[in-house]
C-alpha positions, 0 to 999 in steps of 0.5 A: 023534699019536692024537686023544686025545693032541691033545685032552689036549695042547690042554687042558694048554696051556689049563690052563697058560695059566690056563683054566679057573681054580682051582676050575673044572671041565674040560669034560665028555666030551660037551662034548669030543665036540662041540668036537673032533668025537671019539668018546666013547671018545676023550674018556674016554681024554683024561680018563684021560691027563690024570689020569695026568699030574696 
């Protein structure tokens, strides 16, 4: 599985479990880079992937 899909799947699990809560922001690209040790392009692809899925 490509790294951006792994990050997207992890964020999806967190959202479905109630984190972050309603009205809270998702982690920034920079925060994702640091947390998952990924490149900025990978983090941006995660954002695009999540946006397409809703």
